[in-house]
MILUMKE-791983 format. One line per field, with one value per atom (N, C-alpha, C): residue number from 1; atom name; x, y, z negated. Coordinates in Angstrom, 3 decimals, padded with zeros to 6 digits. Layout:
# residues N
kegu = [NUM ...]
pado = [CA ...]
xx = [X ...]
yy = [Y ...]
zz = [Z ...]
This chain:
# residues 81
kegu = [1 1 1 2 2 2 3 3 3 4 4 4 5 5 5 6 6 6 7 7 7 8 8 8 9 9 9 10 10 10 11 11 11 12 12 12 13 13 13 14 14 14 15 15 15 16 16 16 17 17 17 18 18 18 19 19 19 20 20 20 21 21 21 22 22 22 23 23 23 24 24 24 25 25 25 26 26 26 27 27 27 28 28 28 29 29 29 30 30 30 31 31 31 32 32 32 33 33 33 34 34 34 35 35 35 36 36 36 37 37 37 38 38 38 39 39 39 40 40 40 41 41 41 42 42 42 43 43 43 44 44 44 45 45 45 46 46 46 47 47 47 48 48 48 49 49 49 50 50 50 51 51 51 52 52 52 53 53 53 54 54 54 55 55 55 56 56 56 57 57 57 58 58 58 59 59 59 60 60 60 61 61 61 62 62 62 63 63 63 64 64 64 65 65 65 66 66 66 67 67 67 68 68 68 69 69 69 70 70 70 71 71 71 72 72 72 73 73 73 74 74 74 75 75 75 76 76 76 77 77 77 78 78 78 79 79 79 80 80 80 81 81 81]
pado = [N CA C N CA C N CA C N CA C N CA C N CA C N CA C N CA C N CA C N CA C N CA C N CA C N CA C N CA C N CA C N CA C N CA C N CA C N CA C N CA C N CA C N CA C N CA C N CA C N CA C N CA C N CA C N CA C N CA C N CA C N CA C N CA C N CA C N CA C N CA C N CA C N CA C N CA C N CA C N CA C N CA C N CA C N CA C N CA C N CA C N CA C N CA C N CA C N CA C N CA C N CA C N CA C N CA C N CA C N CA C N CA C N CA C N CA C N CA C N CA C N CA C N CA C N CA C N CA C N CA C N CA C N CA C N CA C N CA C N CA C N CA C N CA C N CA C N CA C N CA C N CA C N CA C N CA C N CA C N CA C N CA C]
xx = [014.509 013.203 013.041 013.561 013.018 013.984 014.710 016.453 015.260 015.395 014.315 013.305 012.696 012.052 012.110 013.014 013.250 014.275 014.968 015.382 015.001 013.569 011.976 011.907 011.996 011.077 011.773 013.157 014.561 013.818 014.086 013.784 012.528 011.877 010.507 010.707 010.722 011.279 012.504 013.284 014.211 013.267 013.272 011.827 011.084 010.212 009.477 010.031 011.193 011.881 011.998 013.212 013.157 011.966 010.670 009.307 009.465 009.334 009.259 010.246 011.337 012.576 011.856 011.359 010.785 009.967 009.220 007.795 008.505 008.956 009.652 010.815 011.515 011.615 010.650 009.706 008.667 007.867 007.512 006.804 007.314 009.024 009.694 010.036 009.890 009.907 008.702 007.221 006.012 005.680 006.146 006.749 007.408 008.488 009.305 008.896 008.036 007.568 006.212 005.569 003.671 003.707 002.769 002.848 001.436 000.471 -000.460 -001.017 -001.548 -000.875 -001.579 -002.963 -003.804 -002.802 -002.618 -001.646 000.246 000.599 001.501 001.374 000.046 -000.248 -000.179 -001.000 -001.022 000.228 000.818 002.653 002.909 002.653 003.689 003.290 001.350 001.258 001.966 001.507 001.927 003.589 004.213 004.637 006.158 004.619 005.103 004.733 003.300 002.347 004.281 004.709 005.961 007.641 007.590 008.552 007.876 007.298 006.503 006.263 005.738 006.616 007.990 008.773 009.813 010.480 010.111 010.830 010.527 009.088 008.835 009.524 009.653 010.702 011.662 012.343 014.626 013.878 012.681 012.923 012.716 011.726 011.672 012.958 013.850 014.840 015.864 016.257 016.086 016.403 015.341 014.717 015.067 014.876 015.238 016.750 017.055 018.561 019.410 018.523 018.551 019.995 020.664 021.496 020.726 021.317 020.753 021.999 021.233 022.348 022.918 023.482 024.492 024.629 025.815 025.902 024.999 025.831 024.732 024.528 023.103 023.104 023.327 023.442 024.481 023.297 023.478 022.192 023.471 023.430 024.765 025.960 025.733 027.501 026.981 025.485 025.167 025.051 025.498 025.863 024.488 023.691 023.017 023.552 022.861 023.674 022.730]
yy = [-030.058 -028.624 -028.387 -028.520 -028.102 -027.110 -027.418 -025.816 -024.974 -024.651 -024.036 -023.275 -023.840 -023.837 -022.464 -023.654 -022.449 -021.437 -021.155 -020.401 -019.152 -019.576 -018.265 -017.572 -018.290 -017.900 -016.972 -016.924 -016.228 -015.691 -014.885 -014.311 -013.598 -014.333 -013.547 -012.291 -012.599 -011.848 -010.951 -011.099 -009.985 -008.689 -009.215 -008.269 -007.788 -008.118 -008.261 -006.277 -007.036 -006.396 -005.112 -004.772 -003.989 -003.279 -003.563 -003.022 -001.894 -003.077 -002.632 -001.054 -001.269 -000.196 000.826 000.933 001.595 002.461 002.364 002.837 003.256 002.706 003.128 005.036 004.582 006.403 007.118 007.076 007.368 007.870 006.940 007.044 008.397 008.471 009.693 010.997 010.222 011.878 013.374 011.910 012.324 012.708 011.832 012.974 013.928 014.622 015.233 016.974 016.994 017.965 018.170 017.312 017.671 018.600 019.414 020.560 020.197 019.707 019.732 018.941 018.899 017.394 016.213 016.984 015.071 014.956 014.810 014.211 014.012 014.189 014.058 013.135 012.521 011.474 010.486 010.454 009.180 009.457 010.032 009.865 009.028 008.937 007.805 006.763 006.511 005.541 004.406 005.502 004.752 003.950 005.166 004.491 003.472 003.087 002.330 000.955 000.769 000.001 -000.741 000.265 000.096 -000.792 -000.173 -000.506 -002.217 -002.473 -003.080 -004.592 -004.025 -005.168 -005.350 -004.601 -004.635 -005.385 -005.583 -006.256 -007.961 -007.598 -008.944 -010.031 -008.877 -009.680 -009.954 -009.194 -009.373 -010.536 -010.783 -012.293 -013.266 -013.309 -014.341 -015.298 -013.638 -013.866 -014.465 -013.772 -015.334 -016.237 -016.251 -017.734 -018.678 -018.395 -019.076 -018.807 -018.852 -018.389 -018.419 -017.120 -016.719 -015.607 -016.065 -013.882 -014.246 -013.203 -011.570 -013.014 -012.767 -013.371 -012.188 -011.593 -010.666 -009.875 -008.830 -007.921 -007.568 -006.903 -006.145 -004.898 -005.123 -003.463 -002.385 -001.306 000.002 001.085 002.372 002.634 003.700 004.637 005.626 005.471 004.938 004.499 003.122 002.919 001.720 000.438 -000.846 -001.816 -002.760 -003.382 -004.504 -005.484 -006.658 -008.190 -009.141]
zz = [003.385 002.847 001.571 001.046 -000.291 -000.569 000.103 -000.467 000.894 001.418 002.524 001.744 001.489 000.441 -000.383 -001.267 -002.344 -001.958 000.104 000.147 000.973 000.572 001.561 000.740 -000.684 -002.199 -002.063 -002.531 -003.412 -002.437 -001.131 000.361 -000.025 -000.040 -000.599 -001.397 -003.103 -003.846 -003.781 -003.492 -002.781 -002.132 -000.959 -000.266 -000.796 -001.514 -002.824 -003.867 -004.237 -004.764 -004.689 -003.275 -002.521 -002.741 -001.817 -001.787 -003.176 -004.329 -005.779 -006.415 -005.545 -005.903 -005.262 -003.679 -002.920 -003.978 -004.011 -004.794 -005.768 -007.053 -007.795 -007.736 -006.702 -006.051 -005.882 -005.499 -004.584 -006.072 -007.087 -007.957 -008.529 -008.930 -010.041 -008.735 -007.917 -006.807 -007.214 -007.374 -006.894 -008.821 -010.028 -011.212 -011.222 -010.497 -010.433 -010.056 -009.580 -008.412 -008.947 -010.261 -010.658 -011.484 -011.725 -012.206 -013.409 -012.843 -013.738 -014.613 -016.058 -016.881 -016.616 -015.944 -016.247 -015.223 -014.132 -012.290 -013.575 -014.349 -014.911 -015.963 -016.885 -017.200 -015.652 -014.948 -014.036 -013.633 -013.167 -012.979 -013.955 -015.323 -016.190 -016.183 -016.016 -015.648 -014.633 -013.521 -012.288 -013.208 -013.000 -013.110 -014.799 -015.409 -016.594 -015.619 -014.966 -014.043 -013.294 -012.426 -011.070 -011.912 -013.088 -013.863 -014.436 -015.241 -014.984 -013.936 -012.523 -011.652 -011.569 -011.955 -011.079 -012.533 -014.020 -014.466 -014.236 -013.714 -013.762 -012.631 -011.722 -010.271 -010.544 -011.330 -011.499 -012.126 -013.565 -014.121 -013.832 -012.053 -012.244 -010.694 -010.045 -009.336 -010.258 -011.690 -011.845 -012.877 -012.916 -013.037 -011.792 -011.191 -009.604 -009.657 -010.279 -010.103 -009.213 -008.268 -006.482 -006.615 -005.446 -005.503 -004.137 -003.724 -002.877 -001.257 000.047 001.497 001.646 001.768 003.199 001.436 002.199 000.764 -000.182 -001.231 -002.251 -001.361 -002.365 -001.862 -003.081 -002.303 -003.419 -003.369 -004.318 -004.517 -005.582 -005.047 -006.045 -006.139 -007.513 -007.634 -008.905 -008.738 -009.342 -007.543 -008.869 -007.773 -007.943 -007.034 -007.636 -006.867 -007.446 -006.656 -006.906]
């Protein structure tokens, strides 16, 4: 039972990490297309916050010693395991 709860927690962390990766990609797109100085500042703030969340989740996953179930996530030439 304890192993199942750990697996569920790990999978929840991985699901949240994937959602944050999508948010980060969207924030970079917004930043790339923004031209107003005030909005550029807001985009930089958003990017910083999302990157902090991403780092936190990676740290949590490493502390749990979790590994993704199934095949690794790939994006371009980088491989995420």
